N, C-alpha and C positions, 0 to 999 in steps of 0.2 A: 255887292261883291266886296268881301274883305280880304285883302292880302296882307298877311303878317310880314313886316319888313325886317324885324329883328329875329335873331335866332332864339329858339325856345328849348327849355328842358323841363323836367318835372321839378316841383318845388321841394320835395322830400322823398326819401325812399318809401316804396310801397310794394307789398307782396301778395301773392296768391298761390294756391295749390290746386293741383288737378291731376289728370291722367293723360298720357300721350295716346292719341287716337290710334296710331299704328302699333306702337310698342306695348301699350297697355300698362306702362310703368308709371308709378306715382312720381310727381315732380313738384318741387317748390321753386317758384320764380320770383325774383326781386328786381324791380326797376329802380335804379339810382340816378340822381342828377349827374350831369357830366359837363365838362368845361366847353367853352366855345370851340367850334371846329372839330370836336371830338367825333361827331357822327353817332350812329347806333352801333354799339359793339356788344357781342355776346361773350360771356365768361362761363366756362364749365367748372364749377366749384367742386365737382365730384372727382376731378382728375388731378394727378400730381402737378403742382405748380400752377394750377388754375389757368390753363391756356385761354386766350381770348381770340376773337375773330371779328373782323368788320363785316357788317351787313352790306355787302356790295355784290353786284352781279358777277364780278370776277371770282368771287368766292363760291359761287354756286357749283355744286358737284352732282346734283340729281334733281330732276323735275318730274319723275315718272308718276309719283303719287302725291307729292307735296313739294314745296321749295325747300331744299336742303343746302346749307352752306358747310364747307369743310376746309380744314387746313392742317397739315402736319399729322395726319392720321386720326384726327377727331372731327366730329360733325355736330351741327345743331340742326335739327329737323323741324319741319312744319312751322316755319316762322311767319308765314304770309298773313295770318290774322292779326298777330301782334304788330307786325310791320304796317298793316292797314290802319290800325288804331293810331300808331305814331304819325303816319301820313295824314290821316283824317283830322287829327288835332294839331297838325303842323308842329310836331316835336322833331327838332333837328338833332339833339344831343341827348344820349342816355346810355347807361351801362346796364345791361341785362344779365343778371346772374341766374344760373339754373343748375340743379344738382342731378340732372339726367340729360340724355341727349335730345329729347323731344320736348318742344314747347307744349304745355297742356292745351287740350282741345276746348276745355270749358264747356260752353253750350253749343259749340260749332260755329259761333259767330265772333265778331270783334267787340260785341257789346260788353262782356265782362271786363276786357282789357281797357276799353274806353272808360267805363265807370271807375275802374281802379286808378287810372291816370287822373281822372277828374277829382277823385277823392284825395289824391296827393297834392293837387294844384299844379298849375302851369306857370313857370317863371320866364319872363322875357329876359334876354341877355344883352349885353352891350354890343356884341358883334352883329353886323348887318347880315341878313340872310342872302345867300347867293342862289340864283336860279339858272336852270337851263332855259334859254329863250329860243323857241323854234322860229327860224327865219324862213324856211321853205319846207314843203311837204317831204316826209319820209314815209315810204310805204313798203310793206312786205306781205306778199300773198303766196299761198301754197295750198293746194288740195282743198279748196273751198274755205280755208281759214284766211283771215286778214287782220293785220294791225297797221294802223297809219296814224301819223300825227301831223297836224296842220297849225300854222301860226294862229295865235289867239292871245288876247290880253289877260286871260284867266287860265286856270287849269280846269278843263272839262273832260269828262269821259262819256262817250256814247257807246253802249254795248248792245250787241244783238246775239241771242242764242237761238238754237232751233233743235228740238228733240221730237221724235214721233211719239209723244205721250199726250193724252188729252188734257192734262193739267199744265203742260208747258207749251208745246208746239213752238211758235215763233214769238219771242218776246224781245222788246227793245226798251232801253231805259237810258236817259241822259241826265247827267249829274254835274253840277258846277261845284267845285270844292269850297266848302266853308265848314267851320267846326260844327255849327248848329245843324246844317243840312245833313252832314255826315252822320251825326248822332241820331237824328230823327229818321232818316230815310235809308241808310246803308248799314250802319254798325251792327244792328241786330239781325240781319239776314243770315241764315244758317247754311252751312254746307249741305249738299244733298247727294244722294246716290240711289241707284236702282237695286232692288232686292237681290237680283241675280249677281250683280257686281259685288255687293257686300258679302254674300255667301262665298263667292269665289275668293275674295281677299282673305276672309277668315280661314278658309280651307288651306291657304298657303302661308298662313302665319302673319298676315297683315290685319289691320283694322281690329286689333285685339282690344282696344279701348273704345271701339265704336258702339253706339247704342242709340236708341230712340231719344235719349236725353241730349245727344250732341250731333245727330245727323237727321235730316229729313229723308226718310226712306220711302221710295216709290215702288209700288207693285204695278201690275198692268193697267189698273184702272184709276188708282188714287194714291193716297199716302197712308202709311201705317201709323203715323204719329196721331194720337187721339186728340191732341189739342189743336190740330190743324196748322195752317200756315199763318205766319205773322203778317205777310203781305200777299195779295193775290199773285203778284209777280216776284215773290221772294227769290226765285231761282236766278233771274237775271240780276237782281240787286246783289246777290251773293257773288256773282261773277265780277261785278264792278268792285266789290270788296277785295276779291282776289287780285284784280288788276291794280288796285291801289297798293297792295302789299308788294306785288311783283315789281311794279315800276318804281317804287320807292328805292329799289336796289340800284338805281342810277346814282344815288348818293347825294343828289340835290333835288329840290322840288322843281317841277316843270311849269312853264307857262306855254300852253299849247292845247289844242283840242285832240284828244286821243280817241280814235274811232276803232273799235274792236268788234270783230265778228267771228264767232265760233272758235275762239282761241282758248288756250289753256296755259298752264304753267310753262310747258316746254316751248310753245310757240311764242309766248310772251318773252321768255328768255332769249330766244332767237332774235326777236326784235331789238332787245337791248343791245345785242352785239351789232346789229345793223345800225342802230342809232349812233353808237360810238364810232363806227366806221365812216359815218357821214358827217365829219366834223365841220364841213363847210355849211351845213344846214342849220347850225345852232351856235349860239354864243353863251358864255357863262357871265352873267352880269348881276350886280346888286340892283335893288329897286331904284337907287339913286342914278344909275347909269341908263335905266330904261326910260324911253319916252313916256310922257304922261299917259296914263291908261286911256283917257278920253281921246288922245291923239294917236293911239297905237295903230300902226299900219305895218304890214310885213316889209314894205320897202324902206321903213325907217331903219332897218338893220343892214341895208345893202352897203357893201364896201365902197 
């Protein structure tokens, strides 16, 4: 287990171009280095005065189809895959410029964003990284969905999904965050949808940029993508990817074990609100304030 203790940013600007999965609009995106304690901020260069917005759960305005942040009448949509790449590579500070309102879908995973960041390089900064350290369990359950976090010396996600489809059924995957494991096991897992849902969305003006190049599409028996799956359990791996993106909107990395079952963007966001309402259940500490990992015990944080 490797925990990066210094804040990190990209070493130089790097760009990509693509299409918004829902808008169908072309977009160019550039990631630039940012100062210590800047966080992740998005800038709309296509709007007057280039307004910017912080990637934080308080800025979330919609979670129905994707994670959308907004402020003062402008939005940035479908940020979860790029945010997952930042979280998976432990990037704390970056300025993201885009010339349309939706982040490009690329191939439907965080893989292209991860490769883009790697091509720019990652630079450690002088400031220490601050963590949310979970001291006691926080749980949220509703209508068969659940999200919980428990004390742990690392950041882990255990995710379970269940769909009545022969290729999915019940899948569970557990992942402990490190740059290498994220790149190898999670980053390239693609978003997925059922053919009837995709047709419905297109009928009502959504998923205009969706195709077999960026979505795993399932019919009643299998998938329509000729190249098949990248992992046998690609579906649950992608849900972990979404969780990384959604929970990065806390604004600081977590030390805790996140256990998620049958959740999605909306319920993940509801949990973020619950997390912040339970301030007695966590501390914000730098690695220098945290007990040695080998000595970590939940009671170490008792008042």
